[in-house]
N, C-alpha and C positions, 0 to 999 in steps of 0.2 A: 439818912438813906445812903449817902455816898460812902460812909464808913462801912455800911453793911455789905456793900459789894466788893470791898477790899478783902483780900485773903492774906492773912499774916501781915497785914499792913503794907504790903508791897506789890500785891498782884490783883488783877481784875479778872473776874469770870466773864467770858464772852461766848455767846452762841451765834454762829453764822449759819444761816439756812440757805442752801443752794436749791435748785429746782428738784433735786432728787435725794438730798441727804441733809443731815444736821451735824454740824461740826462744833465742838466746844474747845475753847482754848483758855489757858491761864496766862495773861499778859502782864507786863510791867506797867506801872503808872506812866512811865515815860515812853511807852510804845506809841508810835505814830500810826496813822491810818494806812500809810504805805507799807509799813512793816507788817501790820495785820493782814493786809491784802496779799502781800508776798507769801505769808505763812499759809493762807488759804489756797492760793494757786499751786503752791508746792505740794500741799496735801492732796489735792485732787489731780495733780499731774497736768495742769493747763499751762500752755505756752503762749497761746494767742491772747495775751493779757489786755491788749489795747481795746478790746470790745467791752470789757467788763469793769464793774465798780462795786463798791460796798454801799448799800442803801440802808436808810433807817427812817423811821417816822419821828419828826421833830415835835417840839412842844406845841406847835400850832396845828398839828395833825397832818402836815404836808410830808410827802416823801422827798427826801433829799439824799445827797451823796456825800460820803466822806471825801475830803480833799486829799488826793494822793500825791500830787506833785506841787511843790512850792517853788515859785519863781525866785531866783536870786535877787537880793535887795542891795541897793547901794548903801554906803555908810550914812548918807544924808537921810534916806528913808528910815533906816534903823533908828537914827537919833530922834527923828520926828515921832516915831511910834513909842520910843522910850519916854519922851516928854509927855505924850498923850496918856500913857499908863500912869505916870507920876501924877498928872493933873487929875486923872480919874480917881486915883487913890485918895488924893487930898480932898477932892469934892465929896467923896463918899464919907470921909471922916467928919467933914464939916456939916453935912446934911443932918437935920434933926430926925432921928428915927430911921434914916435911910429911905431911899426911894427905888422903885423898880427901874433899872436902866434899859435903854433901848437895845433890844437884841440885834438890831441892825447896825450897831456901831462898827468902827473899823476893826479889821482882823488883828489879833494879837500874835506874837511869835509862837504861841503855844496852841494856836487854833487847830493844828493838824494832829494833835494828840487825841487818841481814842477817848480818853476819860473826859476831854473837854468838849466832846460833841454834844449838841443839843438833843440827846437821845433820852428817852424815859429811863430814869435811874431805877433799874430793877436788877435782880440777880438771877440769871446772868444778863448782861447787856445784850440786846437783840439787834442783829444786823442781818441784812439779806444780800447774798451774792447774786447779782443780776447783770444781764447785758445792758450796758448803758448806751452803746453806739451800735448801729446796725450796718451790715454791709450793703453795698449797692447791688451786688450779685452774689448770692450765697454759694452758687456752684464754683465761682472763680476764687472767692476769698476765704471760705471756711476750709481749714486744713485738717485739723485734728478731729478725731471721732468725738472726743469729750466736748469740744467746742460745738460741733454739730448737734450733739444730744442736748446740751444746755439751751442752745437757741431754739431747737425743736420743742422742748418742753415749755419754754417760756412763751413762745408764740402760740402753741396749742392752747395753753391756759388762757392767754389773752383772747383768743377766738371763742373759746367755750364760755368765758365770762362776759362776752360782748364788748370787751375793751377795744377789740378790732372787729368791725362789722364784716360779716361774711354772708353772701347770698345763700339761700337754701341748697341750690344745686351744687355749688362749690363746697358747702359744708359736708354734704354726703360723700363727695369725692375725697375730700381731705380726711374724713372719718375712715374711709377704706384704706388709705395709706397709714393712718394711725393704727388700725387693726393689724395690718401687715407688719408694721414696726414692732408691735407688741407680741403678736401670736405667731408670726411667720406664715408659711404657706397654708392656704385653705385646704382642709381635709374634710370631705363630706361625711365621713364615718365618725369624725370627732366633733366637728363644728356644726352641730345640729341646731334646730330652731331653739331659741332661748339662750344660746351660748354667749351672746353679747349683752344679755339683759343687764348685767351689773357694770358694764363699761360705760363711762361717761364720754359720749362721742359727738354729740350735737349741742349747739347753743339752745337754751331753753326757749328763746325767742322763735327759733325755727320750728321747734316741736309745737309750740302754741299756735303758730300762724297757719299750720296745715292740719287738716282733719285726717290724720293717718294714725293707725294704731302702732304700738311699739313693735309688733311683729312685722308690720309693713315697712317701718323704718329699717328694721334689722335686715329684712330681705333686700331692700334697696342697697344697703351698705355691703351685704354679702355678695351681691351681684357684681359690684365693682371689685370687691376684694379678690374674687376668683381670677380677675384679669391680671393681678399682680404676682401670680405664681412664679417662683424662681427668683424673686427680687430680694436682695439682701436687706436686712433691717436698716442699716445705715443708708442704703439707697432709697428706701421708703421714706425715711426722715428727710432726706434731701429733696425728694419729689414733693413732699408736703411743703417744705419751705419755699421751693421754686414757685409753687402756686400761690402760697400765702404772701410772698413778697410783692405780688401784683395787686393786692388789696389796698384800697385807698388809705386806710388807717395804719397799715403796717409800718413799724419803725418810727412812728411820729410821737414826739412828746408834746402834749398840749398844755398851754397856759392861758388862764383867763386874763384878758387885758381890756383896756378901753382906749379909744382913739381921742383925738382932740375934741370931738363933738360929744364926748362922754357916752359913746355907743359901746355896748358890750360886744366884745369879739373874742375869737380864739387865735392864739399864735401857735403854729406848729413848727417844731424844729426837727429836721430829719437829715438823712445822709446827703441829700442833694441841695438843701438850702432852707429858707424860711418861707412859710406860707401863712396868709391871713384868711381866717374863716369867719363867716357869720355865725352868730350865736346858736342858731338852730340847724346848722349844717356843717358837720366836721368832715364831710366826705369830699366836697368840691371847693377848692381854694378860690377865694375872691381875688386875692393878689398873691403873686409869687415872686420870690427873690432868690434865684439860684446863687450858689456860692460864687460862681464865675462872674456874676454881675454886681456883687457887693464890694464896695471899696473899703468900708469901715463900719463897725458896729460898736456902740458904747452906751453907757447909761450914767445918769446923774440923779441920785436919789431914786425916785420911782419912775423917772422919765427914761425911756429907752429910744435910741436913735439908730436908724438904719440908713447908711449913706450909699447910694448906688454909684457904680463906676462912672456912669454918665453924669457928669457934673451939672448938666442942664436939667436933669431930672430932680424933682424935689425930694428932700429927705422924708422918710416915713417915720413918724413919731407916735409912740403909744405909751401908755402908763400901766405899770403893774400894781397890784394891791399893796405890795410891800417891797422894800429894798432887797430883802433876801431873795425874793422871786427873781428880780433882775440879775442878781448874782448867779443864780442857777441857770437862767436863760443864757447868760454870757458864757458860763462854763461849758454848757452843752454846745453852743455855737462854736466855741474855740476847738473843742474836741472833735466835732463833726467836720469842721473845716480842715483841721490837721489831717484827718483820715482821707478826706476828699483829695487833698493835695498829694498825700502819700500814695494813693492808688494810681496817680498819673505819673509816677516815677518808677524806675526799675526797682524790683524787689531787692531788699537788703540781703546780705549774705546769709543772715540768720533765717530769714523767711525762705530763701532759696533752699537752704538745708532742710527746713521743716517740710517744705513741699516735696523735696526728693525723698525724705524719709516716709512721708505719707504715701507717696506713690509706691514705694517698695512694700510698705505694709499692706497697701490695698492689693498689689499684685500677688503678694504671698497669700493673703486672705482669699483672693479670687482663685488661685491655684488650689488652695485647700478646699474651697467650695466645689471646684470642678471635680476634684478627686472624690469628694463626698457625693456629688451628684452621680458620678460614674458608679460608685459603689451602690447608691440607692437605685440607679437604673438596673444594675445587675441583679440586685435583690428583687426589684419589681418583676424583672423577667423570670427569675427563678420562682417567685410566688405565682406569677401568671401560669408558668408551665405546670407547677404543682396543682394549681386550681384546675387546669385543663385535665390533668391525670385524674384528679378527684372526680371531676364531672364525668369523664369517660367511664371511670370505675362505677360510679353511681348509675350511669346509663346502662352499663352491662349488667349490674345487679338487677335493675328494673326489668331488663329484657329477660334475664334468667327467671325472675319471679313471674313475668308474664308467660314465658314458655312453660313454666311449671304449672301455672293455672290452666293453660291450654291443654297440657298433657293430662291433667286431672279431669278436665272436661271431656277430653276424647276417651279416656278410660271409662268415665261414667257413661258415655254414649255407647261404647262397646259393650259394657256390662248390661245396659238396657237392651241393646240389640240381641245379645245372647239370650237374655231372659225372654225377649219377644220371639226369638226363633224357637225356643223351647215351647212357648205357648202356642205358636203356630203349628208346631209338630204335634203337640198334644191335641189341638183342635182337628188337625188333619186325621190323626189316628181315630179320634172320636167320630169324625165324619165318615171315615171308612167303615167303622163298626156299625154305625147307624144305617149306612147304605146297604151293608150285608144283611142287617136285620130286615130292612125294607124289602130287599130282594127275596129273602126267605118268605116273608109274609105274602108277597105277590105270587110266589110259586104255590103256596098253600091255597091262595085264592084261585089260581088256575086249576089246581088239582081237585079242589072241593066243589065239583059241579053238582053233586048230589047233596050238598050241605043245606041244612035247614035255612030258611030265609032269615030268621032272626039271628042265627049264628053267623050267616054270611054278612048281614048288615053290620054286626059287631066287628067282624074282621075288617070290613071296608073302612069303618070309623078308625080303627087302630092304624090301618095303612095310611089314611089321610093325616092322622096325627103324626105318624112317623115321617111322612113326607114333609110336613111343616117343620118338624124338628131338624130334619136333614137340611132343609132350605135355610133355617136359622143358623145352623152350624156353618153352612157354606158361606153365608154372609159374614160371619165372624172371621172365618179363615181369610176371606178376601180383604176385610178391613185390616187384619193383622199383617197380611202381605204388604198392603200399602204403608203401614207404619214401619215395617221392616225395611222396605225400600227407602223410606225417608231417613231412617237412622243410618242406613248404608251410605246414603248421599252425604250426610253430616260427617261420617268417619272419613269419607273420601276427601271432602273439603278441608277437614282438619289436617289430613296428611299433606295435601297440596300446599297449604299455608306453611307448614313446618319445613317443607322442601324449599320454599321461596326464602324463608328466614335464614336457612343454613347457607344457601347460595349467596 
């Protein structure tokens, strides 16, 4: 298998996965872990290298770190290691069939070579670029945007996978900052219901513990998201980390250990010291050892010893499952303690320059953002003004259409009024004609004194009929006069409304 991962007999294929990218390299057989690490940080443009390391899964299934820095050895130590390698070689030759040697034996001179790591032999070799040490205060210590982003992605993933326990209320708030960091400012016309459906924002534990629908969770997150308007993506990531760093499990590396009574416990190593936890509770430490109160730490085989500064206090002793676990614990302790001491000293010239450059870049970015905000504000004002004009134009169009309808209605009333006047005039003319006829008949009746009784009776009947007809026509004329008056009132009211609108 080892030959299969060699290229042209002199190179190894290596894949390094960061939190947001996959990098592939072809390295030499003699390439050390430090050289590969330097190649990675140069590729991604990272300068705050002291927080990070190269991680892999070893043959035991444990996550471990490539050794990057090798302490100088005295000639005596080198001679002892050489004699051990000779003895190991001789023993291997004399053993019948060969036996599996303890993988926790002393380090060799070549242990820091990439090809000699206890990583699964596949093509390409798989490594993970991760934060190994955590800052005490992210706002004070994280300088570069790339550092901030890598920490943010790693911590967010740890919270979503429940490696770091996070309460439900805090989970929703963190999710809102994550949405701001990914999507920018909330826009109600774009970010409608269901917009966050495909985003992984909450730990599954939180979703399972509460009887809320996806829409309700989304609405809760969006409510907080709206509060972050105007926040830069980098600032949203920083706010996320500032909240996350107060969680109990943030930045803690846990190891299964046993005490002298053979009780299963957890050892937690973090930026501030060592903590001992009971097996069923990794949130509340049972015993704490701040770095400032530790005089010395060491291990012998599987036994690990913590010596307090107070010489009257007893040593704390625990046992790890394997020697290699103690090696990892010691390496993490040394790295965290070194950073702990470094934070309490003035910044180096290099760090001062990095901070100055970061401030300049942030100021330039802030100025650019302010210009953009001014341009956006001007655009919003112009769009608002345009909308006002469009609304006014629409209102005027509606008023014109309404006036047109009113005019047509008035014209219809006038037409009906004219028609009614014609009918009234015709009725009056007919009434006048019938009245004349009635008058004539009455005169005939007055003159016809000598008229036969039958003829006279007939004439009287005709007069009565004519009188009834005249009365009917009179009533029609009166009714039409009333209708005409009503129509005239409607015309007058329509004219009055038109005058009011114009004024």
